[in-house]
C-alpha positions in Angstrom: 85.0 -25.6 34.0 88.5 -25.7 35.3 90.4 -25.9 32.1 90.5 -23.5 29.2 87.4 -23.8 27.0 89.6 -25.1 24.1 90.7 -28.0 26.4 87.1 -29.1 27.2 86.1 -32.3 25.3 82.6 -33.0 26.3 81.7 -36.6 27.2 78.4 -38.2 26.4 78.6 -40.6 29.4 77.5 -38.6 32.4 74.5 -37.4 34.4 73.6 -33.8 34.8 74.1 -32.6 38.3 74.9 -34.5 41.4 71.5 -35.5 42.7 72.0 -33.3 45.8 75.1 -35.2 46.8 78.2 -33.4 48.1 81.5 -34.1 46.5 84.1 -35.3 49.1 86.4 -37.6 47.1 88.8 -37.6 44.2 89.4 -41.0 42.6 92.6 -41.5 40.5 92.8 -44.0 37.7 95.4 -45.3 35.2 93.8 -45.7 31.8 96.0 -48.4 30.3 95.7 -46.5 27.0 98.6 -45.0 25.0 97.3 -41.6 24.3 95.1 -38.9 25.6 92.9 -38.8 22.5 92.1 -42.5 22.9 90.9 -41.9 26.5 88.8 -38.9 25.5 87.2 -41.0 22.7 86.3 -43.5 25.3 84.5 -40.8 27.2 82.8 -39.7 24.0 81.5 -43.1 22.9 78.1 -44.1 24.2 79.1 -47.7 23.9 81.7 -47.5 26.7 79.4 -46.0 29.4 82.6 -44.5 31.0 83.9 -41.0 31.6 86.2 -39.0 33.8 86.1 -35.4 34.8 89.8 -35.0 33.8 92.2 -36.9 31.6 95.9 -36.2 32.0 98.2 -37.1 29.1 101.8 -38.4 29.3 103.1 -34.9 28.5 100.9 -33.3 31.3 98.3 -32.0 28.9 94.8 -31.9 30.6 91.4 -32.3 29.0 88.2 -31.9 31.0 85.4 -34.1 29.7 82.7 -33.6 32.4 82.0 -30.4 34.4 82.7 -30.9 38.1 79.1 -30.0 38.9 78.0 -33.1 36.9 78.4 -36.8 37.6 81.0 -38.7 35.5 80.6 -42.4 35.1 84.1 -43.5 36.3 83.4 -45.7 39.3 81.6 -49.1 39.0 81.6 -52.2 41.2 82.9 -50.2 44.2 82.6 -50.1 48.0 82.1 -46.3 48.2 78.3 -45.5 48.4 77.3 -43.1 45.6 80.8 -43.1 44.3 80.2 -41.3 41.0 77.9 -38.8 42.6 80.3 -37.9 45.4 83.6 -37.9 43.6 85.7 -36.4 40.9 87.4 -38.9 38.5 90.9 -38.2 37.2 92.4 -40.5 34.6 96.2 -40.7 34.0 97.0 -41.9 30.6 99.5 -44.8 30.7 100.3 -48.4 30.1 102.2 -50.3 32.7 101.2 -47.9 35.5 104.3 -45.8 35.0 103.6 -42.0 35.2 105.7 -39.0 34.1 106.7 -36.0 36.2 104.5 -33.8 33.9 101.5 -36.0 34.8 102.2 -35.6 38.5 102.6 -31.9 38.1 99.3 -31.5 36.3 97.6 -33.9 38.7 98.8 -31.9 41.6 97.5 -28.6 40.1 94.1 -30.1 39.4 93.8 -31.5 43.0 94.9 -28.2 44.5 92.1 -26.4 42.7 89.6 -29.1 43.7 90.7 -28.9 47.3 90.2 -25.1 47.2 86.9 -25.3 45.5 85.3 -28.3 47.2 87.2 -28.6 50.5 88.2 -32.2 49.9 90.4 -33.5 52.6 93.5 -35.8 52.4 91.6 -39.0 53.2 89.2 -38.2 50.4 91.9 -38.7 47.7 91.8 -42.3 46.6 92.9 -44.7 43.9 90.4 -46.8 42.1 92.0 -49.9 43.7 91.1 -48.4 47.1 87.3 -48.7 46.5 87.0 -51.4 43.8 85.3 -54.6 45.1 87.6 -57.0 43.3 91.3 -57.2 42.7 92.5 -54.4 40.5 95.7 -52.4 40.3 94.7 -48.9 39.5 96.5 -46.5 39.5 98.9 -49.2 40.6 102.1 -49.9 42.6 104.2 -47.5 40.6 102.0 -44.5 41.5 103.8 -42.4 44.1 101.2 -41.7 46.7 103.9 -40.4 49.1 105.2 -37.9 46.6 101.7 -36.6 45.8 100.5 -36.5 49.4 103.8 -34.9 50.7 103.3 -32.1 48.1 99.6 -31.6 48.8 99.8 -31.9 52.6 103.3 -31.1 53.6 102.5 -30.8 57.3 100.6 -34.1 57.6 102.1 -37.5 58.6 99.6 -39.1 56.3 98.3 -41.3 59.2 94.9 -41.3 57.5 96.4 -42.9 54.4 98.2 -46.1 55.4 96.8 -48.1 52.5 98.2 -45.6 49.9 101.6 -45.5 51.6 102.3 -49.1 52.1 99.5 -51.1 50.4 99.5 -53.4 53.5 95.7 -53.8 53.2 93.8 -54.6 50.0 90.7 -52.5 50.9 89.8 -49.6 53.0 86.4 -48.9 54.5 85.1 -45.4 54.4 82.8 -44.9 57.4 83.1 -41.1 57.4 80.2 -38.9 56.6 79.9 -36.1 54.1 82.0 -33.0 54.5 79.0 -30.6 54.1 80.8 -28.9 51.3 78.1 -28.1 48.7 79.6 -28.4 45.2 77.2 -25.6 44.0 79.0 -23.2 46.4 81.9 -23.0 43.9 82.1 -19.3 44.2 83.4 -19.5 47.8 87.0 -20.2 46.9 
């Protein structure tokens, strides 16, 4: 658990464990909901069959709904093999794909922790639109990939992330292998 116990809101839509799969990606979403409680309720309703590991509210408040050692159900109809098993899903609450500075601040803190714990590399940080098999805008054109990546990786030219920086291509392929970072080795931070 990465948040305070009081901020853990358990989802019902998830699988226990990762099925032996290593986590090497973070997938960022825009919820298109108006409040953090609505998004948490989606994760807690068996009818939705959807969950995220983290939900970030407009004011930067963070709720965790699935442990990082478990598989949230956030990625469907995607090009990334075993997407749910090998990624952490982070949902930013918002309508119109406009995000607040507090959301970016909380997102940055979550990702820094996940990089330290799991060894996720820059090219492993994706938007849902990067892996979805049809046209979707999520987290969308207003999401500032450059700001986030510059802060996370200040010494990188982000050459591995051309899609995020200029959206010149509608899809990316991910031919890379697993990073050999075992999620169950969390104690090695």
